[in-house]
TORTI-471046 format. One line per 5 residues: for each residue x, y, z of N, C-alpha, C. Coordinates in steps of 0.1 Angstrom, whole numbers. Atoms other than C-alpha are relative to their C-alpha. Example, Ala and Ser with C-alpha at 12.3 -4.5 7.8 and 13.67 -1.06 7.14 Angstrom:
9/-12/0/123/-45/78/9/12/0 ~ -9/-11/0/137/-11/71/-8/11/8
% end
This chain:
-8/4/11/49/-175/417/4/13/-7 ~ -4/-12/7/70/-150/398/-7/1/-14 ~ 7/-2/13/52/-136/368/5/12/-7 ~ -5/-12/8/68/-114/341/-10/10/-4 ~ 10/-9/4/35/-100/330/-4/9/12
4/-8/-11/26/-88/365/11/10/3 ~ -11/-10/-3/61/-72/370/-1/11/-10 ~ 1/-11/10/57/-53/337/-12/9/3 ~ 12/-8/-3/22/-42/347/2/9/12 ~ -3/-9/-12/33/-29/381/9/11/-4
-9/-10/4/61/-10/364/-7/11/-8 ~ 7/-10/8/36/8/342/-13/5/6 ~ 13/-4/-6/8/14/367/-2/15/0 ~ 1/-15/-1/16/51/370/-4/6/-14 ~ 3/-6/13/10/55/332/-14/-5/-5
13/6/4/-23/35/332/-11/7/6 ~ 12/-7/-6/-57/52/336/-7/-9/10 ~ 6/7/-11/-77/43/366/-10/-11/-5 ~ 10/9/5/-105/27/346/6/-12/-7 ~ -7/11/7/-81/7/326/6/-10/10
-5/9/-11/-65/-7/358/-11/-9/5 ~ 12/8/-5/-99/-18/370/-3/-11/-10 ~ 4/10/10/-106/-36/337/11/-11/0 ~ -10/11/0/-72/-54/338/-1/-9/12 ~ 1/9/-12/-77/-66/374/-12/-9/-2
12/9/1/-112/-78/366/2/-11/-10 ~ -3/10/10/-99/-96/335/9/-11/6 ~ -9/10/-6/-71/-113/355/-8/-9/10 ~ 8/8/-9/-96/-124/382/-9/-10/-8 ~ 9/9/8/-120/-138/355/8/-11/-6
-8/10/6/-92/-156/337/5/-10/10 ~ -5/9/-11/-78/-170/369/-11/-10/4 ~ 11/9/-4/-112/-184/379/-3/-10/-11 ~ 3/9/11/-117/-198/344/10/-11/-1 ~ -10/10/1/-84/-216/343/-1/-10/12
1/9/-11/-89/-230/378/-12/-10/-2 ~ 11/9/3/-123/-244/367/4/-10/-10 ~ -4/9/11/-107/-259/336/9/-11/7 ~ -9/9/-7/-79/-275/358/-8/-10/9 ~ 7/9/-9/-104/-289/383/-9/-10/-8
8/10/8/-125/-305/355/8/-11/-6 ~ -8/10/7/-95/-324/342/1/-13/9 ~ -2/13/-7/-91/-361/351/15/-2/4 ~ -15/0/-4/-53/-356/351/3/10/11 ~ -4/-9/-10/-36/-341/380/8/12/-5
-8/-12/4/-22/-305/377/6/6/12 ~ -7/-7/-11/4/-290/400/8/11/-6 ~ -9/-11/4/19/-256/394/10/4/11 ~ -11/-2/-10/52/-249/411/9/12/-4 ~ -9/-11/3/76/-220/414/14/-6/-2
-13/6/3/113/-224/405/7/-8/11 ~ -6/7/-11/121/-236/440/-8/-13/4 ~ 8/12/-3/95/-264/440/-11/3/10 ~ 11/-3/-9/69/-246/461/-13/0/-8 ~ 13/2/7/33/-255/452/-8/13/0
8/-12/1/13/-226/439/-15/-3/-3 ~ 14/5/3/-18/-246/427/0/-15/-1 ~ 2/15/2/-30/-282/429/-14/-2/-2 ~ 14/2/2/-62/-294/414/-5/-12/7 ~ 6/11/-8/-86/-320/428/6/-13/-3
-5/13/5/-73/-349/407/14/-3/7 ~ -13/2/-6/-37/-344/419/-1/-2/15 ~ 2/2/-14/-49/-340/455/-4/-14/3 ~ 5/13/-2/-67/-373/452/11/-11/-2 ~ -11/9/3/-37/-391/437/10/-1/11
-10/-1/-10/-13/-380/464/-5/1/14 ~ 6/-2/-13/-37/-376/493/4/13/7 ~ -3/-13/-4/-31/-339/496/-12/8/4 ~ 10/-10/-3/-52/-312/513/4/13/-8 ~ -4/-11/9/-52/-284/486/3/13/8
-2/-12/-8/-55/-256/512/13/0/8 ~ -13/1/-7/-25/-269/532/12/-2/-9 ~ -11/3/9/-4/-280/503/5/13/-7 ~ -4/-12/7/-3/-246/486/10/8/9 ~ -10/-7/-7/28/-227/497/11/-9/7
-9/10/-5/46/-259/507/9/-6/-11 ~ -8/6/10/75/-276/490/-6/-13/-4 ~ 6/12/6/65/-304/467/6/-13/7 ~ -7/12/-6/91/-328/483/-5/-2/14 ~ 5/2/-13/75/-322/517/-14/-6/0
14/5/2/40/-331/504/-1/-14/-7 ~ 0/13/7/49/-360/481/14/-6/3 ~ -12/6/-4/75/-381/498/6/-9/-11 ~ -7/7/10/101/-396/475/3/7/-13 ~ -3/-9/11/101/-368/450/11/10/4
-11/-9/-3/135/-350/452/0/12/-10 ~ 1/-11/9/131/-315/438/13/4/-6 ~ -13/-4/5/168/-309/435/4/-8/-13 ~ -4/8/12/171/-337/409/-11/2/-11 ~ 11/-2/10/137/-329/392/0/13/-6
2/-14/5/135/-291/389/12/6/-6 ~ -11/-6/8/163/-285/364/-5/9/-11 ~ 5/-9/11/159/-254/342/3/-6/-14 ~ -2/5/14/154/-263/305/-2/-15/-2 ~ 1/15/2/147/-300/312/-14/-4/3
14/6/-1/114/-318/307/2/-15/4 ~ -1/13/-6/109/-350/327/-13/-8/-2 ~ 11/9/0/85/-379/322/4/-13/8 ~ -4/11/-8/86/-406/349/-12/-8/5 ~ 10/9/-7/65/-435/363/3/-1/14
-2/2/-15/60/-439/400/-12/-8/5 ~ 10/7/-8/40/-460/424/-2/6/13 ~ 3/-6/-13/22/-445/453/-8/-10/8 ~ 7/9/-8/9/-464/483/-10/6/9 ~ 10/-7/-8/-12/-438/501/-5/12/-8
11/7/-7/-41/-430/501/-4/-13/-6 ~ 3/12/7/-45/-458/475/13/-5/-7 ~ -11/5/8/-20/-481/458/-3/3/-15 ~ 2/-5/14/-17/-464/423/13/0/-7 ~ -11/-2/9/6/-464/394/-2/12/-8
2/-13/7/11/-429/380/11/3/-9 ~ -10/-6/9/30/-411/353/-1/15/1 ~ 1/-15/0/40/-375/357/9/6/-10 ~ -7/-8/10/52/-350/332/3/14/5 ~ -4/-12/-6/72/-321/345/7/9/-10
-6/-9/10/80/-291/322/1/14/6 ~ -1/-14/-4/93/-256/328/-9/9/-7 ~ 8/-10/6/72/-226/322/9/12/-4 ~ -10/-10/4/94/-203/301/-7/13/-4 ~ 4/-13/5/91/-166/293/8/4/-11
-8/-5/12/101/-156/258/11/-10/-4 ~ -10/10/5/120/-189/252/12/-1/9 ~ -12/0/-9/143/-183/282/-1/-12/9 ~ 2/12/-8/145/-219/295/9/-1/12 ~ -9/1/-11/174/-212/318/-5/7/12
6/-7/-11/153/-189/340/-15/-1/-1 ~ 15/2/1/118/-204/341/-8/7/10 ~ 9/-6/-9/89/-187/357/-5/-10/11 ~ 4/10/-9/80/-220/373/-1/-13/-8 ~ 2/13/7/70/-256/364/-14/-4/1
13/6/-1/39/-274/356/2/-16/0 ~ -1/15/-1/34/-311/366/-14/-6/-3 ~ 12/7/4/8/-332/348/1/-14/4 ~ 0/14/-6/-1/-365/365/-11/-8/-6 ~ 10/9/6/-19/-394/348/0/-13/8
1/13/-8/-33/-425/366/0/-11/-10 ~ -2/11/9/-20/-456/349/-5/-13/6 ~ 4/13/-7/-35/-481/374/-8/-9/-8 ~ 9/8/7/-63/-493/353/6/-5/-13 ~ -7/4/12/-42/-494/321/10/-11/3
-9/10/-4/-16/-514/339/-7/-13/4 ~ 7/12/-4/-41/-538/354/-6/-7/-13 ~ 5/7/12/-57/-544/319/12/-6/-8 ~ -11/6/7/-22/-550/304/4/-13/7 ~ -3/12/-7/-15/-575/332/-10/-12/-3
10/10/3/-48/-593/325/1/-5/-14 ~ -2/4/14/-41/-594/288/12/-10/0 ~ -12/8/0/-6/-608/295/-3/-14/6 ~ 4/12/-7/-21/-634/319/-8/-9/-9 ~ 8/7/10/-47/-644/293/8/-7/-11
-9/5/11/-21/-648/266/9/-12/6 ~ -9/11/-6/1/-669/290/-9/-13/2 ~ 8/12/-2/-28/-692/299/-4/-6/-13 ~ 3/6/13/-38/-696/262/12/-8/-5 ~ -12/7/4/-2/-706/255/2/-13/8
-1/12/-8/-2/-731/284/-11/-10/-4 ~ 11/9/4/-36/-745/272/4/-8/-13 ~ -5/7/13/-21/-752/237/11/-10/4 ~ -11/9/-4/9/-768/254/-5/-12/7 ~ 5/11/-8/-13/-789/276/-4/-12/-9
4/11/9/-26/-810/247/12/-8/-4 ~ -12/7/4/9/-818/236/6/-8/12 ~ -5/7/-12/20/-826/272/-8/-13/3 ~ 9/11/-3/-10/-849/277/4/-12/-9 ~ -3/11/9/0/-870/247/15/-4/1
-14/3/1/38/-868/248/5/-6/14 ~ -4/5/-13/41/-875/286/-10/-10/5 ~ 10/8/-6/8/-891/296/1/-15/-6 ~ 0/14/5/10/-921/272/13/-8/4 ~ -12/7/-5/47/-930/280/-1/-4/15
1/4/-14/38/-929/317/-9/-12/2 ~ 8/11/-1/10/-953/312/7/-13/-4 ~ -8/11/4/33/-976/293/10/-5/10 ~ -10/3/-11/60/-974/320/-7/-8/11 ~ 7/6/-12/34/-983/347/-4/-14/-4
4/14/4/22/-1014/327/13/-9/1 ~ -12/8/0/58/-1026/323/5/-3/14 ~ -4/2/-13/66/-1021/359/-9/-10/7 ~ 8/10/-5/36/-1042/368/4/-14/-4 ~ -5/13/5/49/-1070/346/13/-4/7
-12/3/-8/83/-1067/363/-3/-5/14 ~ 4/4/-13/66/-1069/396/-4/-15/1 ~ 5/14/0/50/-1102/387/12/-10/-2 ~ -12/8/2/84/-1116/375/8/-1/14 ~ -8/0/-12/100/-1105/408/-5/-10/11
6/9/-10/76/-1126/429/5/-14/-2 ~ -5/14/3/91/-1158/413/15/-1/4 ~ -14/1/-4/127/-1149/424/2/-4/14 ~ -3/3/-14/144/-1161/456/-1/12/8 ~ 2/-11/-9/138/-1139/486/12/9/1
-12/-8/-1/174/-1128/488/3/9/-12 ~ -2/-8/12/175/-1116/452/-12/10/-2 ~ 12/-8/3/140/-1101/453/-1/13/8 ~ 2/-12/-9/143/-1076/482/6/13/-6 ~ -5/-13/5/167/-1050/466/-7/4/-13
7/-4/13/149/-1052/432/-14/6/3 ~ 13/-5/-4/116/-1046/450/1/15/4 ~ -2/-14/-5/130/-1014/466/1/9/-12 ~ -2/-8/12/141/-1001/432/-13/1/-8 ~ 13/-1/7/107/-1010/417/-10/9/7
9/-9/-8/88/-992/445/4/15/-3 ~ -5/-14/3/110/-961/439/-5/5/-14 ~ 4/-3/14/103/-962/401/-16/3/0 ~ 14/-2/0/65/-966/408/-4/14/7 ~ 2/-12/-7/66/-937/432/3/13/-8
-3/-11/9/83/-914/407/-10/2/-11 ~ 10/-1/11/58/-923/380/-13/6/6 ~ 12/-6/-6/29/-915/404/2/15/2 ~ -2/-14/-2/45/-882/412/0/8/-13 ~ 1/-6/13/49/-873/375/-14/1/-5
14/0/4/13/-883/369/-8/10/7 ~ 6/-10/-8/2/-860/397/3/14/-5 ~ -5/-13/6/22/-831/383/-7/3/-13 ~ 7/-2/13/7/-837/349/-14/3/1 ~ 15/-3/-2/-29/-838/362/-2/14/5
1/-13/-6/-23/-806/382/2/10/-12 ~ -2/-9/11/-9/-789/351/-12/1/-9 ~ 12/0/9/-38/-800/329/-12/7/7 ~ 11/-6/-7/-63/-790/356/1/15/1 ~ -3/-14/-1/-47/-756/359/-4/8/-12
1/-8/12/-49/-746/323/-12/-4/-9 ~ 11/5/8/-78/-767/308/-13/8/4 ~ 13/-7/-3/-110/-746/305/-10/-10/5 ~ 10/8/-5/-138/-761/326/-13/8/2 ~ 13/-6/-3/-175/-754/331/-4/-4/14
4/4/-13/-185/-753/368/-13/-6/0 ~ 13/6/-2/-213/-776/378/-6/6/12 ~ 5/-8/-12/-232/-752/400/-12/-6/6 ~ 11/4/-9/-255/-761/428/0/8/12 ~ 1/-8/-12/-268/-745/459/6/-7/12
-7/7/-11/-244/-753/488/3/10/11 ~ -3/-8/-12/-235/-740/522/15/1/1 ~ -14/-2/0/-200/-725/522/6/-5/13 ~ -6/4/-13/-195/-731/559/1/-15/1 ~ -1/14/0/-203/-768/555/12/-5/-9
-11/4/9/-178/-771/526/13/2/7 ~ -12/-3/-8/-151/-755/548/2/-11/11 ~ -1/10/-10/-158/-780/576/4/-13/-6 ~ -4/12/7/-157/-809/552/14/-1/-4 ~ -14/0/5/-124/-798/538/10/-1/12
-8/1/-12/-110/-794/573/1/-14/5 ~ 1/14/-4/-121/-830/580/11/-8/-8 ~ -9/7/8/-99/-841/551/15/2/4 ~ -13/-4/-5/-69/-823/566/2/-2/15 ~ 0/0/-15/-76/-831/602/13/-8/5
-12/7/-5/-48/-857/606/13/7/-2 ~ -13/-8/2/-21/-835/591/0/12/10 ~ 0/-11/-9/-32/-805/612/3/-5/14 ~ -2/5/-14/-33/-826/644/15/-4/2 ~ -14/4/-1/2/-841/637/9/11/2
-8/-12/-1/16/-806/634/-4/9/12 ~ 5/-8/-11/-3/-794/665/-4/14/-4 ~ 5/-13/5/-19/-766/645/-15/2/5 ~ 14/-3/-4/-50/-750/660/-7/8/-11 ~ 8/-7/10/-78/-738/637/-12/7/7
11/-7/-6/-102/-711/648/-10/3/-11 ~ 10/-3/10/-135/-709/629/-9/11/5 ~ 9/-12/-3/-154/-676/629/-9/1/-12 ~ 9/1/11/-182/-685/606/-13/7/2 ~ 12/-8/-1/-212/-663/599/-12/-9/2
12/8/-2/-244/-676/613/-11/4/-11 ~ 11/-2/11/-274/-680/589/7/5/-13 ~ -6/-4/13/-250/-678/560/-8/-5/-12 ~ 9/5/11/-271/-679/528/8/-9/-9 ~ -7/9/9/-263/-707/505/5/7/-13
-6/-5/13/-241/-700/474/-2/-10/-11 ~ 1/9/12/-246/-713/439/14/-1/-6 ~ -14/2/4/-212/-728/431/3/-15/-3 ~ -5/14/3/-193/-760/420/7/-4/13 ~ -5/4/-13/-188/-777/454/13/-7/-1
-13/7/2/-160/-800/441/11/10/-2 ~ -11/-9/3/-140/-771/427/3/9/13 ~ -3/-9/-12/-144/-749/459/6/-8/11 ~ -7/8/-10/-134/-778/481/14/-1/-4 ~ -14/0/5/-102/-779/460/6/14/4
-5/-13/-4/-99/-741/466/4/0/14 ~ -3/-1/-14/-102/-744/503/11/-10/4 ~ -10/10/-3/-80/-775/504/14/6/-3 ~ -12/-6/4/-52/-757/486/4/12/9 ~ -4/-12/-8/-54/-725/507/3/-4/14
-3/5/-14/-56/-743/541/13/-7/0 ~ -13/7/0/-27/-765/531/11/10/-2 ~ -10/-10/1/-7/-735/520/2/7/13 ~ -1/-7/-13/-15/-719/553/8/-7/10 ~ -7/8/-10/-3/-747/575/15/-3/-4
-14/2/4/28/-753/554/9/12/2 ~ -7/-12/-2/38/-717/559/3/2/15 ~ -2/-1/-14/38/-722/597/13/-6/4 ~ -13/6/-5/72/-726/614/-1/-10/11 ~ 1/10/-11/73/-758/633/-14/-3/4
13/3/-6/44/-767/656/-6/12/6 ~ 8/-10/-7/18/-748/675/-3/13/-8 ~ 4/-11/8/8/-726/646/-15/2/1 ~ 14/-3/-2/-26/-710/643/-6/5/-14 ~ 7/-4/12/-50/-706/614/-14/5/3
14/-5/-2/-82/-685/614/-7/1/-13 ~ 9/0/12/-110/-690/589/-13/7/4 ~ 12/-9/-3/-138/-664/587/-9/0/-13 ~ 9/-2/11/-169/-662/565/-10/11/4 ~ 10/-11/-1/-192/-632/560/-8/1/-13
8/-2/12/-219/-622/536/-8/13/2 ~ 9/-12/1/-237/-590/526/-9/-1/-12 ~ 9/1/11/-262/-581/500/6/-3/-14 ~ -7/1/13/-236/-583/472/9/-11/-1 ~ -11/10/2/-210/-609/480/2/-8/13
-5/8/-11/-196/-637/502/14/4/1 ~ -14/-3/-2/-163/-630/518/6/-11/9 ~ -6/11/-7/-141/-659/529/15/3/2 ~ -14/-3/-3/-107/-653/546/6/-12/7 ~ -8/10/-6/-80/-678/556/13/7/4
-11/-8/-5/-53/-663/578/9/-9/9 ~ -10/7/-8/-21/-678/593/9/9/7 ~ -11/-8/-6/6/-666/616/14/-5/-3 ~ -13/6/4/34/-681/596/10/10/-5 ~ -12/-7/4/65/-668/578/-4/12/-9
3/-11/9/46/-645/554/7/-2/-14 ~ -5/0/14/55/-637/518/9/12/-2 ~ -9/-11/3/84/-615/508/-5/9/-11 ~ 5/-9/11/77/-584/486/4/-5/-14 ~ -5/4/14/98/-599/457/-8/-12/-5
8/12/4/76/-631/458/-14/4/-3 ~ 14/-3/1/43/-613/461/-4/4/-15 ~ 3/-5/13/46/-598/426/-2/-11/-10 ~ 1/12/9/48/-633/410/-7/-12/6 ~ 6/11/-8/27/-653/434/-10/-8/-9
10/8/8/1/-663/407/6/-5/-13 ~ -6/5/12/26/-671/380/2/-15/1 ~ -2/15/0/28/-709/371/14/-3/3 ~ -13/5/-4/57/-728/387/8/9/8 ~ -7/-8/-10/66/-700/410/-4/-4/14
3/5/-13/68/-715/445/12/2/9 ~ -11/-1/-10/88/-710/477/2/-13/7 ~ -1/13/-7/83/-746/487/10/-9/-8 ~ -10/9/7/110/-772/479/-7/-11/-8 ~ 8/11/7/83/-798/469/-12/5/-7
12/-5/6/57/-775/455/1/0/-15 ~ 1/0/14/45/-775/419/-1/15/-5 ~ 2/-14/5/37/-737/418/-13/2/-8 ~ 12/-1/7/3/-744/404/-13/2/9 ~ 11/-1/-9/-19/-743/435/-8/13/-1
7/-13/0/-27/-706/436/-5/4/-14 ~ 5/-2/13/-31/-705/398/-13/-7/-2 ~ 13/8/0/-58/-732/401/-11/7/8 ~ 9/-6/-9/-74/-714/430/-6/13/-7 ~ 5/-13/6/-77/-680/412/-8/-3/-13
8/4/11/-89/-697/380/-15/-4/4 ~ 13/5/-5/-118/-714/399/-8/12/5 ~ 7/-12/-6/-127/-682/418/-5/9/-11 ~ 4/-9/11/-127/-661/386/-11/-6/-9 ~ 10/6/7/-148/-687/368/-14/1/6
12/-2/-7/-174/-681/395/-3/15/1 ~ 2/-15/0/-172/-643/389/6/7/12 ~ -6/-6/-12/-152/-637/421/15/5/-3 ~ -14/-4/0/-117/-624/429/6/-4/13 ~ -7/4/-12/-90/-633/453/11/10/3
-10/-9/-4/-67/-610/473/8/-6/10 ~ -10/5/-9/-36/-617/493/7/11/7 ~ -7/-10/-8/-23/-596/522/11/-8/8 ~ -11/8/-7/11/-607/537/10/10/5 ~ -12/-7/-6/39/-594/559/10/-10/5
-10/9/-4/71/-612/564/1/-2/15 ~ 0/4/-14/73/-630/598/-12/4/8 ~ 12/-3/-7/38/-619/606/-12/-9/-5 ~ 11/9/5/16/-642/584/-6/5/-13 ~ 7/-3/12/-6/-642/554/-15/-1/1
15/0/0/-43/-635/548/-5/-1/-14 ~ 6/2/13/-61/-648/517/-15/3/1 ~ 14/-4/0/-95/-632/510/-7/-3/-13 ~ 7/3/12/-120/-646/485/-13/9/0 ~ 12/-8/1/-147/-622/473/-9/-7/-11
8/8/10/-175/-642/456/-14/7/-1 ~ 13/-7/1/-206/-624/442/-12/-9/2 ~ 12/8/-2/-240/-635/452/-8/0/-13 ~ 7/1/12/-259/-647/422/-15/5/1 ~ 14/-5/-2/-293/-638/437/1/11/11
-1/-11/-10/-294/-604/454/-14/4/5 ~ 12/-4/-6/-320/-591/477/-6/12/-7 ~ 7/-11/7/-346/-567/462/-11/5/9 ~ 11/-6/-7/-369/-543/479/-6/11/-8 ~ 7/-11/7/-396/-520/465/0/13/8
0/-13/-6/-394/-483/472/-13/6/-2 ~ 13/-7/1/-425/-463/479/-11/-9/5 ~ 12/7/-5/-459/-473/493/-8/-5/-11 ~ 9/5/11/-485/-493/473/-8/11/-6 ~ 8/-11/6/-505/-461/470/6/8/-10
-7/-8/10/-478/-446/449/0/-6/-13 ~ 0/7/13/-482/-472/422/-12/5/-9 ~ 10/-5/9/-502/-458/392/-3/-11/-10 ~ 4/10/10/-522/-482/371/-2/7/-14 ~ 1/-5/13/-519/-476/334/-10/-8/-9
% end
């Protein structure tokens, strides 16, 4: 990197005493080492660039954010090391830039970088180089999303009480009056009764559908306390598949079970997790195009958690839908309520777990549940002889 101080020093070398030159060089080396240690200790990424965008220094944090090898990155153009950053549009003399960006390798992170010119004597049109400071916003962004989701659910919970009263009671009244109409219809002549019975059946069906939507909504947002008991996750999965067997058979969908042997029992609410598995398996087969689809269900366990995955070879989820997949009433199905995944995630989180979704369009979707083990294995370290009685 061009340095005005070094150029002036070189120009005056013939006038500087030998001992003084040695002191200056020693001081430069010491200061360079000190600054590098300071930069390496920072949690923020630091990249020093020359006016052409060539990397002169990159600290450990920046290397980790962008997946760079510091030894190989130094001397290379920034745009060649960090794909998507166009130096021609970024490195403008006299201009300071602050931008957010999302990186996908080596980890999916949300970053903010601040790029500022390094001026000499206030000459911003001919900078010595640029410094790029990079901050990791991933955790901050996740916390903001969690806060927003919590506020959204709180608002829905308050709304639920009003919905239960304003819609639930009229639905019950309508159902009672339709029952009375049905009794009256039985006394009419057969010719007059048939068309009215069809209309009555339609009205009853619509009331049942509204009642189902109302119950789903209330179940999604109403706080519940899991009734935990020790249950076998593999058995719960098989029981849930039994409930869906007729639908799966009619669609000619094959289900492959890869269940861990000797799976330790989990402490959970069996009814709630049966609902989780029911929703996820149903989502999987509804995403399959036509017949002859395939669903794979796997279970695993380690010392810390249970891992349950449900994978299909269906249509997948588009990137624009992935970002809002857990939002209420967001659905790609014509007849869906958009509450299924919201209910699933709420139940899993109430058990201390988390849910992840991996999907690729026209390739399929994989849903993974990570559920912590409430009782972890413990082992003593050291031999009995090492124990000291006090």
